[in-house]
N, C-alpha and C positions, 0 to 999 in steps of 0.2 A: 288390764287392769281396767277396771270400769271409771268412769269418769267421774265420780264420788270419792275416788281412792285419793285423787290427788288432792294435797294440800295447794292452794294458788295463793299466790299474794298479789294482796291490793295495796297500791298508793293510791290516796287519795289526796290532792289539793285544793283547798278550798278556804279562804281566807273570812266566809260567813262565820262564825264562830257555831251559828245556829243552825247550819244546813249539815257544818263539818261533824259535828258532834251527835246529829242522828241518822245520818249514816251507816254504822255501827249498828243500830238497833233494827233496820232499813232492812238492811245486807241479812240479817239474822233471821227476821221473820220471812221476807221474799227466797232468800236460798238455803233456808235450813240444811238440805240434803249436801250442802257444798263445804267443805273443806278450806274456811277461808281466815287467812293472816291479814287484819287491815293495819295498816301503819298511814297513820292522819298527818296532813301538815299545812301551815294556816298562813304560807306564801309561798312563792316559787323560786324562792331561793333556798329554802328547806326542802322541796321535791329537787332540785337539782343537785344540792348536797349531797342527798341520797342517792340520786342516781346516780352521781360520778362513784358510789361504791359499788354498782353493779345491782343487778335484778336475776333471780333465777326463774327461767321456766318452769311451770307455768306460771303466768301472772300480768296484771292488769295494770296499767296505769289512766285514772280519771284524773283530770284537772278543769279549773275554772281557766277559763281566759284572761280577765280582769283582775290580776292579784299584783302585791306590792312586791317587789324583786325581778321577776320576770313573767311575762305573759304567755297561756298555757300553750297560743302558737307557737310562740319560741321552743317553750321547750317540748312540743312535739316536733317541730320540723328538726330540729339539733338531733333529738337522740333517735325517732322513729328509723332513721334510714342508717343508723350504727349495725353495722351485723352480730354484736352481742347484744341487741335487742329485737332481733329479727322475728322472732315468735313470742315478743310483746305488744299486743295492740295499747294504743294511747286512744282515749276517748275525751273529746273536747266538750267542755259546759260553758254554754254562753249565753248572754241576755240580747246578745248582738247573730243576727243572721249570717250561717256559713252557707256557702252554695254548695256542692258533691264538689265540683270542679276544684275550689279552695282547702276542702278538707284531703281532697285526692295529691294538694300541689303540696300540702304540710308533713302529710303521712301520715293523720289520723285516720282511725280504724270506724270509727262512728263519733256522733253529734248528737248532745242531748241541747233543746233550748230551755233556757230560764224562763220562768219556773218550770222547774219538768214536772212529769206526771211521776208518782212512786211505780206506778206499773211496767211504766217506758225505762224506766230507771234500772230496774231489774232485769226486763226482756234484753236490755243491751247489754248489763253485763252477762248474764247468763253466756248470749252470745258472742260476746269477747272472751270468757272465758274456755268456751268449747274452742274458738279460736288459737287460742294460747295452750290448751294440750292438744291437739291436733298438731301445733306447728312443733311443738315441744317433740312427738312423736317422729314427724317427719325428718325432726333432726338428729333424733337418737339413731334411726334407721341408717342415715348415711354415715 
């Protein structure tokens, strides 16, 4: 099965409405060869409520750090280590800098510094999608 045969779930949490509402358009332009189902969340609480329902792989979670309800780092640390999220990469977006060691310690797949470049966003998302697809295939082979 080719990579573009997969339907990928993208959960995107950002409290800045202008960024949150711009993402579907960006994704449709940059990743037009991918089948993406995008869900948008205005705060950490709504993302946590959605994650508690589970997410089927392949999928990607991208979250801002500084949001009402829960911080992105808290969300990533809580969910990335759970077996049911093993094939889901979590990407952190933040205006604060994060060291690779800190990202690894919370279980983040990648990091984007705000304000982020749209091309960088597309590259990180593409890599995260490929990672999730490969992890899903590996799990299905077990």
